[in-house]
C-alpha positions in Angstrom: 64.3 15.7 100.5 63.2 13.3 98.0 61.9 10.9 100.8 60.6 13.7 102.6 58.8 14.7 99.6 57.2 11.2 99.2 56.1 11.1 102.7 53.6 14.1 102.2 50.5 13.5 101.9 48.3 14.1 98.6 45.7 16.7 98.9 43.6 14.8 96.4 40.8 12.7 98.1 39.8 9.9 96.7 36.5 9.2 95.7 34.2 6.2 96.3 31.7 4.8 94.0 28.2 5.6 95.9 26.2 2.5 95.2 22.3 3.0 95.6 20.3 0.2 96.5 16.8 0.5 95.1 14.1 -1.5 94.3 14.4 -1.0 90.6 18.1 -1.3 90.6 18.2 -5.0 92.5 15.1 -6.5 90.6 14.0 -4.6 87.4 15.9 -5.8 84.1 15.7 -3.6 80.8 13.7 -5.7 78.2 15.9 -6.5 75.0 14.6 -4.3 72.2 11.9 -6.2 70.2 12.8 -7.1 66.8 11.3 -5.6 64.0 9.4 -7.2 61.5 10.9 -6.7 58.4 9.1 -9.0 55.9 6.2 -7.4 57.0 7.6 -3.9 56.5 8.7 -5.1 53.1 5.4 -6.6 52.2 4.0 -3.3 53.3 6.0 -1.4 50.8 5.7 -3.4 47.9 2.0 -3.6 47.9 2.3 0.1 47.9 4.6 -0.2 44.8 2.6 -2.3 42.7 -1.4 -1.0 43.5 -0.1 2.8 42.0 1.1 1.5 38.7 -1.8 -1.1 38.6 -4.4 1.8 39.1 -2.6 4.3 36.4 -2.6 1.2 34.0 -6.3 0.7 34.6 -7.2 4.1 34.3 -5.2 3.9 30.9 -7.0 1.1 29.7 -10.4 1.9 30.5 -9.4 5.9 28.5 -8.1 3.5 25.7 -11.6 1.9 25.8 -13.4 4.6 25.8 -11.9 6.5 22.8 -11.7 3.0 20.6 -15.9 2.7 21.2 -15.8 6.5 20.7 -14.0 5.8 17.1 -16.3 3.0 16.4 -19.3 4.7 17.0 -18.5 7.6 14.8 -17.5 5.0 12.1 -20.7 3.6 12.1 -22.4 6.6 12.2 -20.6 7.6 8.6 -21.3 4.6 6.9 -24.6 5.3 7.1 -24.4 9.3 6.7 -25.3 10.6 3.2 -22.3 12.9 3.0 -20.4 10.2 1.3 -23.1 8.3 -0.4 -23.5 8.3 -4.5 -26.2 10.4 -5.2 -26.5 9.1 -8.5 -25.0 7.3 -11.8 -23.7 10.6 -12.9 -21.2 10.7 -10.1 -19.9 7.2 -11.5 -17.3 8.1 -14.2 -16.5 5.1 -16.4 -13.4 5.5 -19.0 -12.1 2.8 -21.6 -15.7 1.1 -22.7 -15.9 0.0 -26.6 -17.9 -3.1 -26.4 -19.6 -3.1 -22.8 -22.2 -0.5 -21.7 -21.9 1.9 -18.4 -25.4 0.3 -17.1 -23.5 -3.5 -17.0 -20.4 -2.1 -15.3 -22.0 -0.8 -13.0 -24.0 -3.8 -12.2 -20.9 -6.1 -12.5 -19.6 -3.7 -9.9 -22.3 -3.4 -7.5 -22.3 0.4 -7.5 -25.2 3.0 -7.9 -27.0 5.2 -5.7 -26.8 5.5 -2.0 -23.2 3.3 -2.4 -21.3 4.8 0.4 -17.2 5.2 -0.5 -16.5 4.4 3.1 -17.7 0.8 3.0 -16.3 0.5 -1.0 -13.6 -2.0 -1.0 -11.8 -1.3 -4.7 -10.4 -4.9 -4.6 -13.8 -6.4 -4.3 -14.9 -3.9 -7.1 -11.8 -4.6 -9.1 -12.2 -8.4 -9.1 -15.7 -8.4 -9.4 -15.3 -6.5 -12.8 -12.2 -8.5 -14.0 -14.4 -11.8 -13.4 -16.1 -10.3 -16.6 -14.6 -12.4 -20.0 -14.4 -9.0 -21.9 -12.6 -7.2 -19.0 -8.8 -7.7 -18.7 -8.1 -5.1 -16.3 -10.2 -2.7 -13.8 -9.4 0.4 -11.8 -11.3 2.1 -9.0 -10.5 5.4 -7.7 -12.6 7.2 -4.9 -13.4 11.1 -5.7 -14.5 12.7 -2.2 -16.7 12.8 -0.8 -19.6 11.4 -3.4 -17.6 10.7 -6.5 -15.9 7.6 -7.7 -14.0 6.5 -11.1 -13.5 3.1 -13.1 -10.9 2.9 -15.5 -11.6 -0.2 -17.4 -9.3 -2.3 -19.9 -11.1 -4.3 -22.4 -10.1 -7.4 -24.3 -9.0 -7.0 -27.6 -9.8 -10.2 -29.9 -7.9 -10.9 -33.0 -9.1 -13.9 -34.2 -11.8 -16.8 -33.4 -10.3 -20.4 -32.6 -12.3 -23.2 -33.6 -12.3 -26.1 -30.8 -15.7 -28.0 -31.0 -16.9 -24.3 -30.5 -15.3 -20.9 -31.4 -13.4 -19.4 -28.7 -12.1 -15.5 -29.2 -7.9 -15.1 -28.2 -6.6 -11.9 -27.6 -3.0 -10.6 -28.4 -1.4 -12.4 -25.4 -3.0 -15.7 -26.6 -5.1 -16.1 -23.9 -8.7 -18.0 -24.6 -11.0 -15.8 -22.8 -14.8 -16.9 -24.1 -16.6 -18.7 -26.5 -18.6 -17.0 -29.0 -22.3 -15.9 -28.0 -25.3 -15.0 -29.6 -25.1 -11.4 -30.4 -20.9 -11.2 -29.9 -19.0 -9.8 -32.7 -17.8 -12.4 -35.1 -16.0 -10.6 -37.7 -12.7 -12.2 -37.2 -10.6 -14.8 -39.1 -10.8 -18.3 -37.6 -7.7 -20.4 -36.9 -8.2 -24.2 -37.0 -5.7 -26.8 -36.5 -5.0 -26.0 -32.8 -6.0 -27.8 -29.6 -6.8 -26.4 -26.0 -3.3 -27.6 -25.0 -1.7 -25.6 -27.5 -2.6 -22.5 -25.6 -1.2 -23.6 -22.5 1.5 -21.3 -21.1 5.0 -22.7 -19.6 7.9 -20.9 -18.4 9.2 -19.5 -21.9 5.4 -18.1 -22.3 3.4 -19.2 -25.2 4.2 -22.2 -27.2 5.9 -21.7 -30.6 3.0 -22.2 -32.9 0.7 -20.0 -31.4 3.1 -17.3 -31.0 3.9 -17.6 -35.0 0.1 -17.5 -35.6 -0.3 -14.5 -33.7 2.8 -12.7 -35.4 1.0 -14.2 -39.1 -2.0 -12.3 -37.9 0.1 -9.1 -37.1 1.6 -9.6 -41.1 -2.1 -10.0 -42.5 -2.6 -6.5 -41.0 -0.4 -4.8 -43.5 -0.5 -7.2 -46.0 -1.3 -5.4 -49.8 -4.7 -5.9 -50.7 -6.6 -8.4 -51.1 -4.3 -10.1 -49.0 -4.6 -8.2 -46.0 -6.7 -9.3 -42.9 -10.1 -8.2 -43.9 -10.3 -10.8 -46.8 -9.1 -13.5 -45.0 -11.7 -16.1 -43.6 -9.7 -19.1 -42.2 -6.0 -19.5 -40.8 -5.2 -23.3 -40.7 -2.0 -24.5 -38.6 0.0 -27.7 -39.3 2.6 -28.4 -36.9 4.8 -29.8 -39.7 3.6 -28.0 -43.1 2.9 -24.4 -41.4 0.2 -22.2 -42.3 -2.4 -21.8 -44.6 -4.9 -19.2 -45.2 -7.9 -18.6 -46.9 -8.7 -15.6 -48.9 -12.2 -14.1 -50.0 -12.8 -14.8 -53.2 -10.2 -17.5 -54.0 -11.4 -20.7 -53.8 -8.3 -22.7 -52.5 -5.8 -22.5 -49.9 -2.5 -20.4 -50.1 0.0 -22.2 -48.1 2.8 -19.8 -46.5 5.1 -22.5 -44.5 6.4 -21.4 -40.9 8.4 -18.5 -41.7 9.0 -15.6 -43.8 5.0 -14.5 -44.5 5.9 -10.7 -45.0 8.1 -11.7 -48.2 6.0 -14.4 -49.5 2.7 -12.3 -49.3 4.5 -9.5 -51.0 5.6 -12.1 -54.1 2.0 -13.3 -54.3 0.4 -9.6 -54.5 2.8 -9.2 -57.5 1.2 -12.0 -59.5 -2.1 -11.6 -58.3 -3.1 -9.4 -61.3 -1.9 -11.9 -64.3 -3.7 -14.9 -62.3 -6.8 -12.8 -62.4 -6.3 -11.7 -66.4 -6.0 -14.9 -67.6 -8.9 -16.4 -65.3 -6.8 -18.7 -63.1 -8.0 -17.4 -59.8 -11.8 -18.8 -60.0 -9.9 -22.8 -60.6 -7.2 -22.4 -58.0 -7.4 -25.6 -56.0 -4.2 -24.5 -53.9 -1.0 -22.1 -54.2 2.1 -23.0 -52.5 4.3 -20.0 -51.8 6.7 -21.9 -49.6 9.5 -22.3 -52.4 11.8 -20.3 -52.8 11.6 -17.6 -55.7 8.8 -19.4 -57.3 5.2 -20.1 -56.9 3.2 -23.3 -57.5 -0.4 -23.5 -58.4 -2.5 -26.3 -58.7 -5.6 -25.7 -60.8 -8.6 -28.0 -60.0 -9.5 -30.5 -62.5 -5.5 -30.7 -63.2 -3.4 -33.4 -61.6 0.0 -31.6 -62.9 1.4 -28.0 -61.6 
């Protein structure tokens, strides 16, 4: 049975491949795909990415330049505008003057009518004012739109120093101006010191100058007639100390280097006795530097 089944023919008909003989199938060969130019493609894409931000950056720069130019033109217009100009000297307020005049301050500072507050540089005005020998400190404040205020601190001389010519010295020990005609001269004169004695080091003023300034402060509160108003001269000696010359007393009063307040108080107590006995007109020198006693040298006498 098996053999019989094998012998039976299959009903499926085998198909044969039909070969078409055509002109195109024989001779036409399909071309290979043309390779794309990747470099050119990347180049085109990168150029688009470059020019777009460059265009926006250029527009931004042009806009910023136009805005800056507009602000500059506006500022130049305001510099010439009368809106921010000082009308007259009544718009310039000056405080702190004692010896100097408002006219001199305005001239020194370069302030006056038609001065524009926008073009005004405070540090230049303050520096110009402080170049004046009598001005220790200056401060400018603008009060918009047309007013300014100047605060002036003048130097306060406490004495004159004799160094070839007379120089003013202030409370800080600064020699700031020589005495000129018309300047106030009602100050005691310090002698015996040189210019190098007033040079400040790391520790401040030299000791002899500091002691001289301290003596001036003591004389302010000293009892009459030994007070500062009656002192005509203060002589400084680096070894012996200070000697003062009092109006009405022909000789010098030696104080030494220390304890000036106590010595002046002690001498003020015996002053009436010396005046009563007529010794003051004959005094050659009075030494207060000895403890617990006063040594008086009379003119024409060798002994104390």
